[in-house]
Structures are given as C-alpha cells and as structure tokens.
N, C-alpha and C positions, 0 to 999 in steps of 0.2 A: 673389404676393398683389397685389391692386389698389392702386395708386398713390394716394393721397390727392388730392382735388381742388385741394389748395392746392400740390402740386407741378407741375401744369401752369401754373396760373397762376403760380406762382414761377418756373417756367422763362421765362416771357415778360417778367415784371418784372425778374427777375434781369438777363436780357441787355439790357433796356431801360438798367438802372441803369449795368451795366458800359460799355455803349458810351457814356452819358452821361459817366461817370467819365473814360473813355479820351479823348474830345473835350476835357472840362475839362482834363485831363492834358497833352494836347497842346499847348494853349492857354498852360497854365501854362509847359509847357517852353521855348514863344516867349518867354515874358516872363523867361526864366532860370531858372524852378524846375526840379526834378528830378519826372518825370513818373512815375516808376516804370516807364518803357516803355524808357529808354536802356539800352545794353549795360553789362555789366560787365567791367571789365579782368580776367578770368580766362580762363585758357585750357582750362580742364577743358569738354568738350563732353558728359559724360555722369556719372551718379554714380560716385563712387570704387568700384573693385573690391573685394568684401568676402570674409572669410575662411570657410571652412566654417562650416555650423551657422546658429543663429539670431542676429539683430544683438543685440550687448550695449555697452550706451554707458554714458556720465558726462552727469547730468543739472546744468545750471547755472541753470537758473529764468533770473530776470532779472538774474544778478549781474554779467555780461559785456558787458551791452547799454550803449555808451557808453563802457567802459572804455578805457583807453589800450593800445597794441599789446603792451606788456611784460607786462602781466597777462593779456591774452587768451593771448598765447603761453605764459605759464607754467601756464594752465588747461590747455590743449588740450595741451601735453605730458604732462600728467599722464593724460590719457586714453590718450595713446599710449603711455604708460611700462606702465599696467597692463594692455593689450591690448585696450581698447575699440577698436571701430571706428567706432561712432555718438557724436555728441554729442546731447542734447536743450537747447534754448535757445528762452525766449520772443522773440516777436514782437510787440512792444507796439503795437498801432494809435496810441494817442496819442504813441508816441516817433517815428514816421514821419510822422503826419498830426498835426498840433498842435490844440489846442483852439480857437485863435483863428482857424482856416482851412480850410474845406474843401476848398480847390484848391492847397494848398503840402505838397508832398512832401518828405521828406530820408530817404533810404535809406542815408546813409553809414554809420551806426553797425551796421546789419545787413548791409552789404556788407563790412565790416571782418570781421565774424564768419564770412562764408560763405567769403572769400578765405582765412582764417586756417585754416577746416577742411579747405579742397581742400588749402591746400598739406602738409597731414599725413596725406592721404588719408581723412578723419574724413566720414563722411556726416550728414546735419543731417536732425533731425526738428523742426519748427518748431512752437510752440504759439501761437496766432494770441490774443491777449488783451487786455484794457486799452482799450476803446474811449474815444475823446476826449468831452470834456464834451458837446459838441453832439450825440454819437451815444449818449448813454447814456439811459436809461429816466427819466423825469421823477421817479421815487421816490426816485431814487439817485444825484443828479447828482455829490455829493462822493466817491463810491465808484470806485476804478479798476474793482474785481470787478463792479461792476454790469453787468448785462446790457445790450446794445444795445436800444435803441428800436425801430430797423429792423433785422431780421435780414437783409433784402438790402442795406442798405448796409454791413455785416459782408462779406457776400458778395462785394461788389463791391470792396471792399479784398482780400480774399482771392484775389481772380482777379487784380487787379494784382500782387500779392506773386508768384503763380504764375508769371504772364508773363515777370516780371523774373528768378527765379531757377531756373525748370525749364531755361534752355539751359545752366546750369551745374551741374545736378544735383541740385538740390534738388526732391525729389518728394512729401515725406512731410509731412503737415500734422495738427496736433491741434487740434478745434475745441473751444476753452476748455480750462479748467483745474479739476479738482474742482468742474464746476456743480452738485453735488448739495450743497455747503456754500456757503452764504448767497447766491452769484451768483443762482440761479434759484429759491433756496427760498424766496423772498418773492413770487413770481409765482402767480396765481390757480390755475393749471393748470401746475406747473413742468415736469413730463415733455413736455407738448405744446409748451410754450413752447420747451423747448430743440430737440424734434423739428423746429421750425420752422427754428430757425436752423442745425442741422445739415442739413435738407433743402437750403436755400438754399446753403449754403457747399459743400456736395458738389457739387451742379450747375453752381455757377461755377466751382470748381478744375477738374472733369473736363473743363467746355468750356475751360478755359483750357490744360490739361495733361492730354492723354489717359492719361499715366502717373501721374498722381497717386495716390498713398494717402491717404485720408481717413479719420481715427480719432474715433471719439466719444471727447472730452476726457476725460483721467484721472479715474475716480470715484474720491472719498475712500472707503475700503471702512470704511464706518462704519454703526451700528445709527440708527435714528431718535431724534433729540434736539431736537424743536421747540423747546427754550428757547434752543438755540444755532442755530437755525436752519439744521440738518442734516437732511437728508433719506436715510434707509438706502439703500445702494447698489442694494439689490434693488429696493425700492419705486421708487427713481427710475427704474432702468433699465425697470422694468414699465410706467410712465408714459410713457416714450419710445417704446416696443415698442407699445403700445395705439395711441398716435397717428400709428404709421406708420413712426416714425424709424428702424428698424432697416434698411429698404431703402436707406438713405443712409449706410451705415457700412462702411467695407472690413475696418475692426478696432475692438475696444474696448479704450481704455485704462483701465486699473485702478492704484491706488495703495494697496498693500497694506503696510502698516506694523505689526509687531508684535516688540517687542524683550524679551519675555517668554516667548516660545514659537518653538522653531523650526517653519519654514513647513509641515509635517506637522499640526502641532498649532494653529497658530494661526489663529483666526479670520479675521481679513483675508483670509489666503490662501487657507484653506479655501472662503471664501466664493465665489471664483473660478469652481471649477469641482467640487468635491467634497463640500460639505455639500448637505444636504436642500433650502435653500431657497438654491442659489446662482445667479450670474448666467448659468451654463449652460444652468439649467433656463429661465430666460426667453426665452434664445436659442431653444431647442427648442420652446418653447410655442408660439411667435410664428413659427414657418418659417426660423429663421435660424440654425439648428445649426452651420453651416460657418464662421461668422464667427470669426476668432481674436481671442485676446487680447494685449495688450502691456502688460507691467509697465513704465508710464514712468516710475515714480518707487518705490523703495523704500529702506530703510536703518534706522539706527538711531542715536539721539542719545548722546553721552557728556556728561559736565557736570563743572563745578567750574572752578576758576580757568583760564582758558585753554581750557576743555572738555578738559583731559587727566587730571583728577584720577578715578580709579576709584569708581563710585558701586555703590549695590544693584543686585540681580538679583532676579528672582522676581516672583511674581503683583503685580501692580498696581504695579511700579518706575517711576518718571519718566524714568529714561534706563538705560542700558547700560555695563557697565565697558569699558574698553579691550578686555579680551581677549574678552569676550562679542561685542561689536560685531565682532570679527574673526571668530568662530564663526559668527555669525549671516552674513555674507556668505559664508564658504563654504560653508554650508547653503543658501542662497538659491541660489546658483550652480548646484549640484549638483541640488537638488531641483525647481528651477523650468525649467531646460534638459531635464529629463527628462519635463516635462510636456509631451504633443502639441499642449494647446490654447494654450499659451504660445508666441508667436512675436517676441517682444522681449522685454528685460531692461535696465532704466536703473537704477544706483545715484545716489542723491541723497547726498551732492553731492562736491564738490571739496574746499572750504575751509570751515571753521566760521565761522557770522556771528555774533558776541557780540551785536552791537547788537539783532538780532532774536531772539535767545536760542536759536538754531539751532547746536547741534554735532553734525551729522550728517557732518560733512566727513572726506575721507582725510586730512586736515592741520587743524591748529590756524589759529587766524586768523594766527599769526606763522611759519607756513610748518613748522611740525614736522611729521614724519610719522607717523601713528599706526601700531600693529600691523596695523590692517585693511588698508592699502594692499599689502602685501606679501602677506596672505593672498588678498586678491581677485585681485592678480596671478597668484598660483600657479592659483586657481581657475579664472579664465578660460584660461589655457594648459592647464591640464589637461583642460577642455572642448573646447577647440580641438582637441587632440590626438586626443579619444576620437571624433571626428566626421570626422576626415580621411578 
C-alpha cells in the first residue's frame, strides 16, 4: 500500500531531530553528562541464544527500574527458574531524561537491567513509556501515561536507546503500553495519533538498528467503555490501520486477561484471531495479514491478605483461586503456543504488588511461592520438549 505523506515528512524530520539530539548528547557528554552513546560494559556482542519455539518471557513492567542489584537478581532468577528466555521491562523516558532537562541523560538504571539480563542469557523486550513533563501533551502534563506532544521527540529518544543497546543484543521494542486505555483515548483521532507515533518510532528505530523489531504496543483486550476512556481493541486497531499505521508494525502486542474462562472461551483471547470481529480480521482487511501477534502480558490475580487466600471463581469473579491461577497458566501456555499467529508469550508478573492492588505474581509480596510457579515451569518445559 502507498505510504502516507506524513511518513516521508517524518523521515526527514525524525532524522533531523535525531541528529540534533546526537549533537546535544555529545555536547552533554563533553560536559560530563551521559549522552546515551557511550558504550556499555557488557561483553555480549549479540542477542542471547534462544531455545526452540516461540519466545516465552516474564513481564516486570516498571518494578525493577531503579531497584537494587539484589532485587533485580532475584527477579531475573525467577525468569530463569521457570524456563523463560525473555524478560519484558519498561524503559521510562522520564527515568532517563528528567523533566527538568532536555539535554541530560542517565541510562544507569536501564544499563543495570540489561547487564543483569545478559548475565543470565535473557533477551530483553523493552517498552518505551512515560515521557518527561516537557514532552507530554498539554492536556495532561500531570499524567505519566499521557501521549507525547511531539511523536518525533519520542522517536529521537527511541533511536538513542537503540544505538546504545543494539550492540549488546537489545533489538526488540514495544511502542507504548495499552495505548487504547486512557493514553491516546482522549485524542481527537486516537488511532491516527498513535499511528503517527508508531510510524516515527519505527522509522527511527530501524534507522538506528537494522535488526530492530518494532511492535505496536500491547493493546488492552477490552470492549469500548467511553466512561473509562477505554477504546475497544478492535476499534482502536481499525483506527490505526485506517491511518496507515500497520505499515510500521513488525508485530502486534496484545494483553488478554480473563480469569473466568480458559483461553479457548475467553473473549480477550478469542478477540486476537478467532472471533468474528478479531484483530486478525483488521489485519486482513488492510492488507497486513502476515503481521504476527505477541501476547506481551497475560495472567490472573489472586486476592486476600498477602494475595494468597483462595477466592471465588466463575463468571464475573474479581480474582482467581490459587489453583485456578495455576490451571490458567498451564492452559495459556498449551493453547497459545499452539496458535500459529502467536509468536511471543509473556506472563505478568513475578511478584505481587499489594500497594497497587495487583496480585498477579508467581510469588506473594513476602516471597512465598504460589502453586502457579511450579505449574508454569512444567508447562514451559513441556512445550520446549515438544518443539525440539
């Protein structure tokens, strides 16, 4: 299909901004700042070798950015223990380039995560989120999840990240997180606004790293709920496609959560590629049927004191029992790895987060292992053996 006019304009402007950022970064480096172009002290020259089959990983969101080495090591040890070969972690733009400066960079927190992952042979899927205050849209300066005011500034930051981390094996990038929930839902034309961000980021990342995989950020697999500023995944992807955005996606991220049904019956899962109005039908309608899906988040919350007390199951349940969480994990691995359209699968998450009301972990907040951990480990091992 013909590329939209903003693509060609975007190439020129994105390269100009990237060049300007590089000049500013080098200047900053001469003043003692870290430009993002200095080398990492990691010996890995390429992405870690991977086991047979699709990528299977553990998702940590933003919980390890800025954590001490003991917490990082413990978290990544769990990924290794269950047989995951990937991790998904946030790269917060405002954590690297602070709100009070457009020419200061501190990559140390993400460096620590990349080094720790490399030491365990774990490949990194990085989700670029959270623009600094100066880079946010005017309507929501107080919200980290706010869309960037200028997609090309986001793209320039993404390019710096790719230049820094590609030499040590990081090539996989997710553009935003659940952009159909709040983030872009308040835009006048949310699908088009996100398509512009995706196009600029895709162009910049591929220019910085020819081996980059650029993924449409994980969609919340929901129906339209305007009162909550939620746009249905089908409707949002249709808007992105209509704006020409699918030309700039190497993969589509999805976040199916359903702890009341097994995947074969759960609407958030069937919406990917097996329901009448699935995301796959959007790809076919716009000439991009071959783009694969990655499940970059899925899981089920337990609940109660410490997140360990069994709760109700069945239609409309607010959480899963410990045993049902484990059953779901086993079925998700077996069902989704058998789907030829799914090329990546990440479980959310490693440890419960009581302060956020999130009990999706393999462990409780005090470190107690839930039954799901052993079951997920066995399911991943069984899958790996089946594809040898």
